C-alpha positions in Angstrom: 35.3 169.2 156.4 36.3 169.9 152.8 36.4 168.0 149.6 39.2 168.5 147.1 37.6 168.7 143.6 38.1 170.3 140.3 35.8 173.3 139.7 33.8 171.2 137.1 33.5 168.3 139.6 32.2 170.6 142.3 29.7 172.3 139.9 28.3 168.9 138.8 28.1 167.6 142.4 26.2 170.8 143.4 23.7 170.5 140.6 23.1 166.8 141.4 22.3 167.8 145.0 19.5 170.2 144.1 15.9 168.9 144.6 12.4 170.1 143.8 9.0 169.3 145.1 7.1 168.4 141.9 3.6 166.9 141.7 3.8 165.8 145.4 7.2 164.1 145.0 10.7 165.2 145.9 12.8 164.8 142.7 16.1 166.0 141.3 15.7 169.6 140.2 18.0 169.0 137.2 16.8 166.1 135.1 20.1 166.0 133.3 22.7 167.9 131.3 22.8 168.2 127.5 26.3 168.1 126.3 28.2 168.5 123.1 31.9 168.3 123.9 34.8 170.1 122.4 38.3 171.1 123.5 36.8 173.8 125.7 34.7 171.5 128.0 35.6 167.8 127.4 38.5 167.5 129.8 36.8 169.6 132.6 33.0 169.2 132.4 33.3 166.0 130.4 35.3 164.3 133.0 33.1 165.5 135.8 29.9 164.5 134.1 31.2 161.0 133.3 31.9 160.4 137.0 28.4 161.6 137.9 26.5 159.9 135.1 24.3 157.8 137.3 23.3 160.7 139.5 23.0 163.4 136.8 22.4 161.9 133.4 24.2 163.3 130.4 22.4 163.5 127.0 24.1 163.8 123.7 22.6 166.0 121.0 23.5 166.9 117.5 23.1 170.7 117.6 23.8 173.1 120.5 20.9 175.3 119.8 18.6 172.3 119.5 19.6 170.8 122.7 19.0 174.1 124.5 15.5 174.2 122.9 14.9 170.7 124.2 15.9 171.9 127.7 13.6 174.9 127.4 10.6 172.8 126.3 11.3 170.3 129.2 11.2 173.2 131.7 8.0 174.6 130.2 6.3 171.2 130.1 7.4 170.8 133.8 5.8 174.1 134.6 9.3 175.4 135.6 9.5 173.0 138.5 12.3 171.0 136.8 15.0 172.0 134.4 18.1 171.0 132.5 21.6 172.4 131.9 23.5 172.6 128.7 27.3 172.5 128.3 29.3 173.3 125.2 32.8 174.1 124.1 34.1 177.6 123.5 33.4 179.3 120.2 30.5 178.2 117.8 29.3 175.6 120.3 28.7 178.4 122.8 27.3 181.0 120.4 25.0 178.4 118.9 23.0 178.6 122.2 22.5 182.4 122.1 19.3 182.1 120.2 18.0 179.5 122.6 18.9 181.8 125.5 16.7 184.5 123.9 13.9 182.0 123.7 14.1 181.2 127.4 14.5 184.9 128.3 11.4 186.0 126.4 9.3 183.1 127.7 10.5 183.4 131.4 11.8 179.9 131.4 14.7 178.4 133.4 17.8 177.3 131.4 21.3 176.8 132.8 24.0 177.4 130.1 27.5 176.3 130.8 29.7 177.2 127.8 33.4 176.9 127.8 35.4 180.1 127.7 39.0 181.4 127.2 42.0 180.5 129.3 42.3 182.7 132.4 46.0 182.2 132.3 46.2 183.6 128.7 49.2 181.4 128.1 47.7 180.0 124.8 46.2 183.4 124.0 44.5 183.4 121.5 43.2 179.9 122.0 41.4 178.0 119.3 38.0 179.6 118.6 38.7 182.7 120.8 37.0 185.9 119.6 39.4 188.8 120.2 38.3 192.4 121.0 41.1 194.7 119.9 40.3 197.2 122.7 39.2 195.0 125.6 41.2 191.9 126.6 38.4 190.7 128.9 35.8 190.2 126.2 35.0 186.8 124.8 32.3 185.4 122.6 30.3 184.5 125.6 29.6 188.2 126.3 26.9 187.7 123.6 24.9 186.0 126.3 24.7 189.0 128.6 21.6 190.7 127.0 19.7 187.3 126.9 20.6 186.1 130.4 18.8 186.9 133.6 22.1 186.3 135.3 25.6 186.1 133.8 28.9 185.3 135.4 32.3 184.3 134.1 34.1 181.8 136.4 37.8 182.7 136.5 38.7 181.1 139.8 37.4 177.7 141.1 36.2 179.1 144.4 33.9 181.6 142.6 31.2 179.0 142.1 30.6 179.1 145.9 28.9 182.4 145.3 27.9 182.0 141.6 25.9 178.8 141.9 23.6 179.9 144.7 22.9 183.1 142.8 22.2 181.2 139.6 19.7 178.9 141.5 18.0 181.9 143.0 17.2 183.2 139.5 16.3 179.8 138.0 13.8 179.0 140.7 12.3 182.5 141.3 8.8 182.9 139.7 9.4 186.6 139.0 13.0 186.6 137.9 13.0 183.2 136.2 15.0 183.0 132.9 18.3 181.8 131.5 21.5 181.8 133.5 24.9 181.7 131.8 28.0 180.7 133.7 30.9 181.0 131.3 33.5 178.4 132.4 37.0 179.3 131.6 38.5 176.0 130.3 41.6 175.9 132.4 39.6 176.8 135.5 37.3 173.9 134.9 40.2 171.5 135.7 41.7 173.4 138.6 41.3 172.0 142.1 40.0 173.7 145.3 39.1 172.5 148.8 35.3 173.0 148.8 33.3 172.9 152.1 31.4 169.7 152.2 28.3 171.6 153.3 28.2 173.2 149.9 26.9 169.9 148.5 24.1 169.3 151.0 20.8 168.6 149.4 18.5 171.6 148.9 14.8 171.4 148.1 13.5 174.3 146.0 9.8 175.1 146.4 7.5 177.5 144.7 7.4 180.9 146.4 3.8 182.1 146.1 3.7 185.8 146.4 0.5 187.2 148.0 -1.1 190.4 146.8 -0.7 193.7 148.5 -4.0 194.4 150.3 -4.5 197.9 148.8 -3.8 196.6 145.3 -6.2 193.7 145.9 -9.0 195.9 147.1 -8.6 198.4 144.3 -8.6 195.6 141.7 -11.7 194.0 143.3 -13.5 197.3 143.3 -12.8 197.9 139.6 -13.8 194.4 138.6 -17.0 194.6 140.8 -18.2 197.6 138.8 -17.5 196.0 135.4 -20.4 195.5 133.1 -18.3 193.8 130.4 -15.4 192.1 132.1 -13.0 189.8 130.3 -10.1 187.6 131.3 -6.9 187.0 129.3 -5.1 183.9 130.5 -1.4 183.8 129.8 1.5 181.4 130.3 1.8 182.4 134.0 -1.5 180.5 134.7 0.4 177.3 133.7 3.6 178.2 135.5 1.7 178.9 138.7 -0.3 175.7 138.4 -3.4 177.9 138.5 -5.6 176.2 135.9 -8.1 174.9 138.4 -8.1 178.3 140.2 -8.8 180.0 136.9 -11.7 177.6 136.2 -13.2 178.3 139.6 -12.8 182.0 139.2 -14.5 182.0 135.8 -17.4 179.9 137.0 -17.9 181.7 140.3 -18.0 185.2 138.7 -19.3 184.3 135.2 -16.5 186.2 133.4 -15.7 185.1 129.9 -12.1 184.0 129.4 -9.7 184.2 126.5 -6.2 182.7 126.0 -2.8 183.8 124.7 -0.5 181.4 122.8 1.2 180.6 126.1 -2.0 180.5 128.0 -4.0 178.2 125.7 -5.2 175.0 127.4 -5.5 176.8 130.7 -9.2 176.0 130.3 -10.7 173.1 128.3 -11.8 174.3 124.8 -15.4 173.3 125.5 -15.7 175.2 128.7 -18.8 177.4 128.2 -17.0 180.6 129.1 -13.8 179.9 127.2 -14.0 182.0 124.1 -10.7 180.9 122.8 -7.6 182.6 121.4 -7.3 186.4 121.6 -5.6 188.9 119.3 -4.0 188.8 115.9 -4.4 185.0 115.8 -7.6 185.0 117.8 -11.1 183.8 117.4 -13.9 186.1 116.3 -15.6 185.4 119.6 -12.7 186.5 121.8 -11.9 189.5 119.7 -15.5 190.7 119.6 -15.7 190.6 123.4 -12.3 192.3 123.7 -13.3 195.2 121.6 -16.2 196.0 123.9 -14.7 195.0 127.3 -14.7 197.7 130.0 -12.4 195.7 132.4 -9.7 193.2 131.3 -8.1 191.0 133.9 -4.8 190.0 132.4 -3.5 187.0 134.3 0.1 185.9 133.8 0.6 187.5 130.4 3.1 190.0 128.9 0.4 191.5 126.8 2.6 191.5 123.7 1.5 192.9 120.4 -0.1 189.7 119.1 -2.3 189.6 122.2 -3.4 193.3 122.0 -3.5 193.6 118.2 -0.6 196.1 118.4 -2.7 198.0 121.0 -5.6 198.4 118.7 -7.8 195.5 119.8 -9.5 197.2 122.8 -12.0 199.8 121.6 -13.8 200.8 124.8 -12.5 204.3 125.8 -13.3 203.6 129.4 -11.3 200.3 129.5 -9.3 199.5 132.6 -6.8 196.7 132.6 -5.8 194.8 135.8 -2.4 193.2 135.5 -2.3 190.1 137.8 1.3 189.1 137.4 4.2 187.9 139.6 6.5 190.3 137.8 5.9 194.1 138.3 7.5 194.8 134.9 4.6 192.9 133.3 1.9 193.8 135.7 2.0 197.5 134.8 2.0 197.2 131.0 -0.5 199.3 129.0 -1.2 201.5 132.0 -2.6 198.6 133.9 -3.6 198.6 137.5 -0.9 196.3 138.9 -1.9 193.3 141.1 1.5 191.8 141.8 1.0 188.2 143.0 1.3 184.5 142.1 -1.5 183.7 139.7 -3.0 181.0 141.8 -3.0 182.9 145.0 -4.0 186.1 143.3 -7.1 184.6 141.7 -8.1 183.0 144.9 -7.8 186.2 146.9 -9.4 188.3 144.2 -12.4 185.9 144.1 -12.8 186.1 147.8 -12.7 189.9 147.6 -15.4 190.0 145.0 -17.8 188.3 147.4 -19.7 186.2 144.8 -20.3 189.0 142.3 -21.2 187.9 138.8 -20.8 189.5 135.4 -24.2 190.7 134.0 -26.3 187.9 132.5 -26.5 189.7 129.1 -22.7 189.8 128.9 -22.5 186.0 129.6 -25.2 185.4 127.0 -23.3 187.5 124.4 -20.2 185.4 125.1 -22.1 182.2 124.6 -23.6 183.5 121.3 -20.2 184.6 120.0 -18.6 181.2 121.0 -21.4 179.3 119.2 -20.9 181.2 116.0 -17.1 180.7 116.1 -17.5 177.0 116.8 -19.4 176.6 113.5 -16.8 178.8 111.6 -13.9 176.8 113.0 -15.5 173.5 112.1 -15.9 174.6 108.5 -12.2 175.7 108.3 -11.1 172.3 109.7 -13.2 170.2 107.5 -11.5 168.5 104.5 -12.2 169.8 101.0 -11.8 168.6 97.5 -9.2 171.2 96.5 -5.9 170.0 94.8 -3.9 170.8 98.0 -5.2 171.2 101.5 -4.8 174.3 103.7 -2.9 174.2 107.0 -6.2 174.4 108.7 -7.4 171.2 107.0 -4.2 169.4 108.0 -4.9 170.6 111.6 -8.4 169.2 111.3 -7.0 165.8 110.4 -4.6 165.8 113.3 -7.3 166.9 115.7 -9.7 164.1 114.6 -7.1 161.5 115.5 -5.6 163.1 118.6 -6.7 162.1 122.1 -7.5 164.6 124.9 -4.2 163.9 126.7 -2.0 164.5 123.6 0.3 167.5 123.4 0.7 169.5 120.1 4.0 171.3 119.7 4.7 174.1 117.3 6.6 177.4 117.1 6.8 179.5 113.9 5.4 180.2 110.5 1.7 180.0 109.5 0.8 177.0 111.7 0.8 178.9 115.1 -1.8 181.3 113.9 -4.1 178.5 112.7 -3.4 176.3 115.7 -4.1 179.2 118.2 -7.6 179.8 117.0 -8.5 176.3 115.7 -6.9 173.7 117.9 -9.2 172.2 120.6 -7.1 171.7 123.7 -8.7 169.6 126.3 -6.1 169.2 129.1 -3.6 171.6 130.7 -0.3 171.6 128.8 -1.9 170.0 125.8 -0.9 173.0 123.7 2.8 173.8 123.6 3.6 176.8 121.4 6.8 178.8 121.5 5.5 182.1 120.3 7.2 184.6 122.6 10.2 184.5 120.3 8.6 182.7 117.4 11.7 180.7 116.9 12.0 178.6 113.7 13.7 175.4 114.5 12.3 175.0 118.0 9.6 172.5 117.0 11.3 169.1 116.7 13.8 169.8 119.5 11.0 171.2 121.6 8.9 168.1 121.0 11.7 166.0 122.3 11.9 168.1 125.5 8.2 167.8 126.0 8.3 164.0 125.6 11.2 163.8 128.1 9.2 165.8 130.6 5.9 163.9 130.0 6.7 160.5 128.6 3.2 159.2 129.3 1.6 161.7 126.8 1.7 161.4 123.0 3.5 164.3 121.5 2.6 165.6 118.1 4.9 168.1 116.4 3.6 170.2 113.6 6.3 171.9 111.6 6.6 173.7 108.3 9.2 172.6 105.7 11.1 175.9 106.4 11.5 175.1 110.1 12.3 171.5 109.3 15.1 172.4 107.1 16.5 174.8 109.7 16.7 172.2 112.4 15.8 168.6 112.2 18.8 166.8 113.8 17.0 165.9 117.0 14.9 163.4 115.1 18.0 161.2 115.4 18.3 162.1 119.1 14.6 161.1 119.7 15.3 157.8 118.1 18.5 157.3 120.1 16.8 158.1 123.4 13.6 156.1 122.7 11.4 159.2 123.0 8.8 158.7 120.3 7.3 161.7 118.5 4.8 162.0 115.7 6.0 164.8 113.4 3.7 166.2 110.8 5.7 168.2 108.1 3.5 170.7 106.3 5.3 171.3 103.0 4.3 174.5 101.1 7.8 174.7 99.5 9.0 177.8 101.2 8.2 180.3 103.9 4.5 180.5 103.1 3.5 182.6 106.1 5.8 185.5 105.3 5.0 185.2 101.6 1.4 185.8 102.5 2.4 188.8 104.6 4.6 190.1 101.8 1.8 190.0 99.3 -0.8 191.4 101.8 1.4 194.5 102.1 1.4 195.0 98.4 4.7 193.5 97.4 5.3 190.8 94.8 6.1 187.3 96.0 9.8 187.5 96.4 12.5 185.3 98.0 10.1 183.4 100.3 8.7 180.5 98.3 11.4 178.5 96.6 9.9 179.1 93.2 10.1 182.8 93.7 13.7 182.8 95.0 16.8 183.0 92.8 17.6 179.5 91.6 19.2 177.5 88.8 17.2 174.4 89.7 14.5 173.8 92.2 15.5 171.0 94.7 13.2 168.0 94.9 13.4 167.6 98.6 12.3 164.2 99.9 11.5 164.9 103.6 10.4 161.3 104.2 13.6 159.8 102.9 15.6 162.3 104.9 13.7 161.4 108.1 14.3 157.7 107.4 18.0 158.4 107.1 17.9 159.8 110.7 16.4 156.5 112.0 12.7 157.5 112.0 9.8 155.9 110.3 8.4 158.2 107.6 6.0 158.4 104.8 4.6 160.9 102.3 0.8 161.1 102.2 -1.6 162.4 99.6 -4.3 164.5 101.2 -6.0 164.6 104.6 -7.7 161.2 104.4 -4.3 159.5 104.0 -2.9 161.7 106.7 -5.5 160.5 109.2 -4.8 156.9 108.3 -1.0 157.5 108.7 -1.6 159.2 112.1 -3.2 156.1 113.4 -0.2 154.0 112.3 2.1 156.6 113.9 0.3 156.3 117.3 1.0 152.6 117.4 4.6 152.8 116.1 7.6 151.9 118.2 9.6 155.1 117.3 9.4 158.6 116.0 7.3 158.8 112.8 7.5 161.7 110.3 4.5 162.3 108.0 4.9 164.7 105.1 2.0 166.4 103.3 1.9 169.0 100.6 -0.2 172.1 101.3 -1.2 175.2 99.4 1.0 178.2 100.6 -1.6 180.8 99.7 -4.5 179.4 101.8 -5.1 180.6 105.4 -8.2 180.9 107.6 -9.7 184.3 106.9 -12.1 184.1 109.9 -11.0 185.5 113.2 -7.8 187.4 113.7 -7.1 191.1 114.0 -5.0 193.8 112.5 -1.3 193.7 113.4 1.0 196.6 112.9 3.5 195.8 110.1 5.0 199.0 108.6 4.7 199.4 104.8 7.2 201.3 102.7 6.3 205.0 102.5 7.7 205.3 99.0 7.4 202.7 96.3 7.2 202.4 92.5 4.7 199.6 93.1 1.1 200.9 93.1 0.0 198.0 95.3 2.5 198.9 97.9 1.3 202.5 97.8 -2.3 201.3 98.3 -1.1 199.1 101.2 0.7 202.1 102.7 -2.5 204.2 102.6 -4.4 201.4 104.3 -1.7 201.2 106.9 -1.8 204.9 107.7 -5.6 204.7 107.9 -5.3 201.9 110.5 -2.8 204.0 112.5 -5.3 206.9 112.5 -8.1 204.6 113.6 -5.9 203.2 116.5 -5.0 206.8 117.6 -8.7 207.8 117.5 -9.6 204.8 119.6 -7.4 206.0 122.4 
């Protein structure tokens, strides 16, 4: 039996037939399709989506990059068990999604991109918005997606989706290979008909494939960990993706090993767990980093061990350090010369615990962890407390939000100074309560990401914290959140520029230049009214003066019937000095500025210290 359908109709029907087993229920794998239509997809994908609108919802956004960010956040909040697709026209609609594809690629998150492409027939060549390569007639703008896609295909005949779609699904649902998939849909082919086998559209349930560890790798890892006198765990995003938070808690408690968290791993353990020493690395707590410097064995669970986690490979000081990389992806499991333990995080922790046969970390190491945690808790409380200064710090704003937030709330952020402060200061109580995009540190992700989180978890309050710089880059999905009835609370921290990079610029000896608005070339400084702007997009909004007013406004926002934007001025020069670690940022080797020369000397000294530390 066959069905005569256009390629676009067949693609949509196929997506609608995919299922997932999520939280004990069988649900559609694709929660919907984000679409901004243009001439390259409206007559093909647009027609097909309209016909399937009850089975596969279509959502309209205001910016292609933003809608892809919302889809990414949805997948992350769904622990990669559900996902969304995004379709755009040819040209800028397509290339607007390239940044989002990189976000999904770095963070190992499923995202199906369906951009329109050139005419296969080449009759209207060059078609409107076509990018021409003078030496290669097969190139289009969509080739930009190749380096940021786990799987890329260009559909030039309608029957090609019979092979391409199953390949795409295999990538999107595989724990190790998971990432963005791009199927570039030639616009004439979208509308061409083909007799598709009816069996192609049979429902398919995709379940998590839990890879078990190799026995030799498992025994070797267990032997190394059993001999450890100062073991430490680094919990990464893979703990959440594998739904391994409970397994991690059992492992920590059974073996008495202190745990730390990356940006993606934060909230894997409750903040008040006795053995959770908090954030690690450049944006880490003093407790976590003190333990990391002395650790002799590090069990890295579901983390890429990027430079913010390892302090540019300078954090660990113990010359006898051994790293065990428990990761579903071999590429990540072997980083930093680690002993690889390739496995699903949940199964891997369970099997490793059994292999350790009840062994515990030494009591003095556990006591050291408790002492470090207690000291940090006092330090953090001081940083979060309100002060009587003319303008609050980011940390004091975070303190106000924390005091109003409930344990089930989700805080969302992505770039600038806020992620560093949130990583070490935010107290996450429940898994998924901390949603940071810091693999790509993508400015503009915050508001769209908050929308995606709210769509995935409508029962939780979602609080977006965003700097004025990121807000100005991408704010359009405030209107989408109002339109869809997905209420957000958005706290805009206004330091009148790119305060985080200004601090880094000055810390490396340079003058403040081109980051804060006042220090950029200008004829007149704009008096930006963020609250008025947010109201123009349909949100409730108000400007508050100080953290006390912010707390009052946050209570009102919680009870509001739509998205609320709260704006507060902050001091761009203040950040929390406590905690943290050196991060390699190269400084100019030659400069007329004496401060830069001094910073260069300090940088070279730090490099020598890292080399001496092995």
